[in-house]
N, C-alpha and C positions, 0 to 999 in steps of 0.2 A: 504494500500500500504506500509506503513512504518513499520508495526509490524513485518513482516518477516525479514526486514533489521535489526531491533533492536534485534530480537531473533536469528540471525545468530550466530553460535558458536564463530566465531572470534570476533564479537562485544561484546558478553556477557563476553568473557574471559578478556576483558580489561575495563569492566564497573564497576561502583560502586554498581550496582545491577546485579547479575550474573544469577539469576534464569530465566527460560523461562517465559515470561510474557504472561498471558492468555488474550484472547480477552476482557473479562469483566474488568480486571484490566487496560488494555490499553484504553478501552472506557472511564473509569472513569478519568484516567489521561488526555486523550485528551479533555474531556469536560471542565476541569479546565485550560488547558495549551495551547489550539490551537492558541491563540493569540500570544504566544511567539515563535511559531514554523515557521521556514522558510524551504521550500523545495528547496534543491540544485539541479540544473539541470546540467548534464555533458555537455561536448563540443558538443554533438549531440542534445542537448535540451531535453534529457530524464531525468525525475526525478530519482535521484540517491543518495540522501542523505538528512540529516536533520541537521539543526542548531537551537539550542534552546538558547534563550536569557532570562535571569532572572535578571533584572536590569543590573548590570555591570559584571555579570557572564555568561559564555557561555559553551556550550558543543555541541558535534556533533557526528554523525556516518554516515557511508556510506553504500551503497548497495554493500557489499564486493563481493558477488557472481556475481551480474549483471555487475559490472565494470571489473572484471577479471584482465587482465594485465594492465588496465588503472587506477588501484586503486591509485598508487603513484601520478600520474598526477592530479587525482581528489582531493586527499588530499591537494595538494599544491594549487590548484585553489580554493577549498572551503575555505581554511584558509585565503587566500588573500581576497576573496570576503567577508567573514564574518568580517574580521578586517576592511575593507573599509566601510562596512555597519554600524558596531558598531560606528566608529568614524565619519561617515558621517550622514546618515539619523537618526540614533538613538541619535546622539549628545553626546556620552559618552566621558569622559575624561580618564578613565581607563577601562581595560577589563582584567578579570582574569578567571581562571578555575582550576579544580582539575583533575589530571592525576595520575593513579597508577604508582608508581615508576618503576614497571616492564615494563611499556609501553614505552620503550626507543625510539622507532620510533616516536611516537607522541611528546615526550619531545624534541627530536631533531628537529622536524618540528616546534614546538613552538619557539625554540631558533632561528631558521632560520628567523622567522617572528618578531623577536625583543622581545619575551617574556623572562622574567627573573624569575628564581626560587626565590621565596621570603621566603618560609618555607616548611618544611616537618612535617608530623604528622601521627600518627597511627589512623586508622579508622576501625570500624567493617564492613566488607563487606560480607554479607550473612553468618554470623557466624564465620568468620576468620579475624584476625587482619592483615591489609595491610598498607603499607606505601603509603601515598598520597603526591604528590608534588603539591603545589600551584604555578602557574606561572601567571605572570601579566605583562602588558605593558601599557604605557601611549599613548596618542594621538600623 
């Protein structure tokens, strides 16, 4: 269910891994990471996104195509629910993540939810150097 969301062109364009992920690669990743993955459900109760926690680091993506014009509302709801989950049931004191500097919409969303930019650095993303922004917030 989640592989087509992750392989959607708009998701790959802002990810730290931009190639199309093959089923075998996804299955291997899933085998090792399924415990860290939460499935986000939209306001209709339909699975529509993924939140991944790795200790106090997080990432997410949504079903861009399936959500259509409800994408912005889903982004906001997912971020709120993920932050609440991180500082509630997970018991984290801080939460941070990497965003490509070109992904201005998600950086603005993070700011809206109290994340602060703490550093920028260059990272190789599928053979090309990209600027990455680390954002973080406390409980």
